[in-house]
DRENMARFI-934371 format. One record per residue: residue in one letter; x, y, z of N, C-alpha, C in turn. Coordinates in steps of 0.2 Angstrom, whole numbers, padded with zeros to 4 digits, always signed. Example, Ala and Ser with C-alpha at 12.3 -4.5 7.8 and 13.67 -1.06 7.14 Angstrom:
<sites>
A+0066-0028+0039+0062-0022+0039+0066-0016+0039/S+0064-0011+0035+0068-0005+0036+0064+0000+0039/
</sites>
This chain:
<sites>
M-0434+0220-0078-0440+0221-0075-0444+0215-0072/N-0443+0210-0078-0448+0204-0079-0446+0202-0071/L-0438+0200-0070-0434+0199-0064-0435+0201-0057/R-0438+0208-0058-0438+0211-0052-0445+0209-0049/G-0449+0208-0053-0457+0209-0054-0456+0201-0049/L-0455+0196-0051-0453+0190-0050-0451+0190-0042/H-0447+0193-0042-0443+0195-0036-0447+0197-0029/W-0452+0201-0032-0455+0205-0027-0462+0200-0027/N-0461+0198-0029-0469+0195-0029-0468+0188-0029/A-0465+0186-0028-0464+0177-0025-0467+0175-0019/K-0468+0168-0020-0475+0167-0012-0474+0161-0013/G-0475+0156-0008-0474+0150-0005-0470+0146-0003/R-0470+0140-0003-0465+0139+0002-0458+0136+0001/R-0457+0140-0005-0449+0140-0009-0449+0147-0010/F-0452+0151-0007-0452+0159-0004-0443+0161-0004/F-0442+0159+0002-0435+0163+0002-0430+0160-0004/M-0428+0154-0005-0424+0152-0010-0426+0156-0018/L-0432+0156-0018-0432+0158-0027-0433+0166-0024/H-0434+0172-0019-0433+0179-0018-0426+0179-0019/E-0422+0175-0015-0416+0176-0015-0411+0175-0023/K-0413+0170-0027-0411+0168-0032-0414+0173-0039/F-0419+0175-0040-0422+0180-0044-0417+0186-0043/E-0417+0189-0037-0411+0195-0033-0403+0195-0039/E-0403+0187-0037-0397+0187-0040-0395+0188-0047/L-0401+0186-0050-0402+0185-0057-0403+0192-0060/Y-0406+0196-0057-0410+0203-0059-0403+0209-0057/N-0398+0204-0053-0391+0209-0051-0388+0206-0058/E-0387+0202-0059-0382+0200-0063-0383+0202-0070/T-0391+0201-0072-0393+0204-0077-0391+0212-0079/N-0392+0216-0074-0389+0222-0073-0382+0224-0076/D-0378+0218-0074-0371+0219-0076-0371+0217-0082/V-0374+0213-0086-0374+0212-0091-0375+0216-0095/V-0383+0220-0096-0384+0228-0098-0378+0230-0098/D-0377+0231-0094-0371+0237-0091-0365+0236-0099/E-0361+0230-0097-0356+0228-0101-0358+0228-0108/I-0364+0225-0110-0366+0226-0118-0366+0231-0121/A-0369+0239-0117-0368+0245-0117-0362+0246-0119/E-0358+0246-0114-0351+0248-0116-0347+0246-0120/R-0351+0238-0124-0346+0234-0129-0350+0240-0135/I-0358+0241-0135-0361+0247-0141-0357+0253-0142/L-0356+0255-0136-0351+0261-0137-0344+0260-0139/S-0341+0255-0138-0334+0252-0140-0334+0251-0149/I-0339+0251-0149-0340+0249-0158-0343+0254-0162/G-0344+0262-0159-0347+0267-0161-0353+0269-0160/E-0358+0265-0158-0364+0265-0159-0365+0267-0152/K-0374+0267-0152-0376+0271-0146-0382+0267-0144/P-0380+0264-0137-0385+0259-0135-0394+0261-0133/L-0397+0259-0133-0404+0260-0132-0404+0262-0123/H-0406+0267-0121-0406+0268-0115-0412+0271-0112/T-0419+0272-0116-0424+0275-0113-0430+0268-0110/F-0434+0270-0107-0440+0263-0106-0444+0263-0113/D-0445+0269-0116-0449+0269-0122-0445+0265-0129/D-0438+0268-0129-0434+0264-0134-0437+0256-0132/Y-0433+0254-0125-0434+0246-0123-0442+0244-0125/L-0445+0248-0124-0454+0244-0127-0454+0244-0135/Q-0451+0249-0135-0453+0247-0144-0450+0241-0148/S-0446+0240-0144-0440+0237-0149-0440+0229-0144/K-0445+0227-0141-0445+0223-0135-0447+0216-0139/T-0443+0210-0139-0445+0204-0140-0445+0198-0136/I-0444+0201-0128-0446+0198-0122-0454+0199-0120/R-0457+0192-0118-0464+0194-0117-0463+0196-0111/V-0466+0203-0109-0467+0205-0102-0472+0200-0097/T-0470+0200-0091-0472+0195-0086-0476+0200-0082/K-0482+0199-0078-0485+0204-0075-0489+0199-0068/N-0488+0201-0062-0491+0198-0056-0490+0191-0056/I-0483+0188-0056-0482+0181-0056-0480+0177-0048/S-0484+0175-0044-0481+0173-0038-0481+0166-0037/D-0482+0162-0044-0479+0157-0041-0473+0152-0043/G-0469+0150-0040-0463+0149-0043-0460+0144-0049/D-0467+0139-0047-0463+0136-0056-0467+0141-0062/L-0470+0145-0061-0471+0148-0066-0468+0154-0068/A-0466+0157-0063-0460+0161-0063-0452+0159-0066/V-0452+0154-0063-0445+0150-0067-0446+0149-0074/N-0454+0146-0076-0453+0144-0084-0456+0151-0087/S-0457+0157-0084-0456+0163-0088-0448+0165-0088/I-0444+0165-0086-0437+0164-0084-0437+0161-0091/L-0436+0155-0090-0434+0150-0096-0436+0152-0104/D-0442+0154-0104-0444+0156-0111-0441+0162-0113/N-0440+0166-0109-0435+0172-0109-0430+0171-0111/L-0426+0167-0107-0420+0165-0110-0416+0161-0115/N-0424+0157-0117-0422+0155-0124-0424+0160-0130/E-0429+0164-0130-0427+0169-0135-0421+0173-0134/L-0419+0175-0128-0412+0179-0128-0407+0175-0133/L-0407+0169-0131-0400+0164-0134-0400+0164-0141/I-0408+0166-0143-0409+0164-0154-0406+0172-0154/Q-0406+0177-0150-0405+0183-0154-0395+0183-0150/E-0395+0182-0147-0388+0181-0146-0384+0177-0151/R-0386+0169-0153-0382+0166-0156-0382+0169-0164/D-0389+0175-0167-0389+0179-0172-0382+0184-0172/I-0380+0187-0165-0376+0192-0164-0370+0189-0166/L-0368+0184-0161-0362+0180-0164-0360+0179-0170/E-0364+0177-0173-0363+0174-0181-0362+0181-0185/V-0367+0185-0183-0365+0192-0188-0358+0195-0186/A-0356+0194-0179-0349+0196-0177-0343+0192-0180/S-0346+0187-0181-0338+0182-0183-0337+0184-0190/E-0344+0183-0192-0343+0186-0200-0339+0193-0202/N-0340+0197-0196-0338+0205-0197-0332+0203-0194/N-0327+0199-0191-0322+0199-0188-0322+0203-0181/D-0328+0202-0179-0328+0207-0172-0328+0204-0166/E-0319+0202-0166-0320+0196-0160-0323+0200-0153/G-0323+0204-0152-0325+0208-0146-0331+0205-0142/T-0336+0207-0148-0344+0206-0146-0343+0199-0148/A-0340+0195-0152-0342+0189-0153-0339+0182-0146/S-0333+0186-0143-0332+0183-0136-0338+0185-0131/L-0340+0191-0133-0345+0194-0125-0351+0189-0126/M-0352+0187-0134-0361+0183-0134-0357+0175-0133/S-0352+0175-0134-0351+0165-0133-0349+0165-0125/D-0348+0170-0121-0349+0170-0114-0355+0170-0111/L-0360+0176-0115-0366+0176-0113-0372+0169-0112/I-0370+0167-0120-0372+0160-0123-0369+0154-0117/A-0363+0155-0114-0361+0148-0112-0366+0148-0104/G-0365+0155-0102-0368+0157-0095-0377+0154-0094/Q-0380+0157-0099-0385+0156-0099-0387+0149-0102/E-0384+0146-0107-0386+0138-0106-0384+0135-0100/K-0379+0134-0096-0379+0133-0089-0384+0135-0085/L-0387+0140-0084-0393+0143-0081-0399+0141-0082/I-0400+0138-0089-0405+0134-0092-0406+0128-0090/W-0401+0124-0090-0399+0118-0088-0401+0117-0079/M-0399+0121-0076-0401+0122-0068-0408+0124-0067/L-0411+0129-0072-0417+0128-0070-0422+0124-0072/T-0421+0122-0075-0425+0115-0080-0424+0109-0074/A-0419+0109-0072-0418+0104-0067-0420+0104-0061/Y-0421+0111-0059-0426+0114-0052-0433+0110-0055/L-0434+0113-0061-0443+0110-0062-0444+0103-0063/S-0438+0098-0064-0440+0092-0065-0441+0089-0057/
</sites>
């Protein structure tokens, strides 16, 4: 929802570029969330699936009413860095438990997010 809010509230000279990029990011994120939920189901667990569940277990800071592009990108970077910590922890546990499917999923997510962090950091430079 942070990404959707940033998409909806973007303003300024870089509006068109950021509006489009934020939409791309929330669409990609939706696909990743689906992939993670399906992985959780495939190993016999149940994914969280209500807003109440999400709010009770969240570690990502909620953003609200950000319209400045640089602040929005910084917010995304903060959240991506938090996700990387969690994904690396999951990768370690999956590797220790010979869970190749989860390890592979986390490895791919980490690589993609590291590249996105590099690109967003370059944008702010």
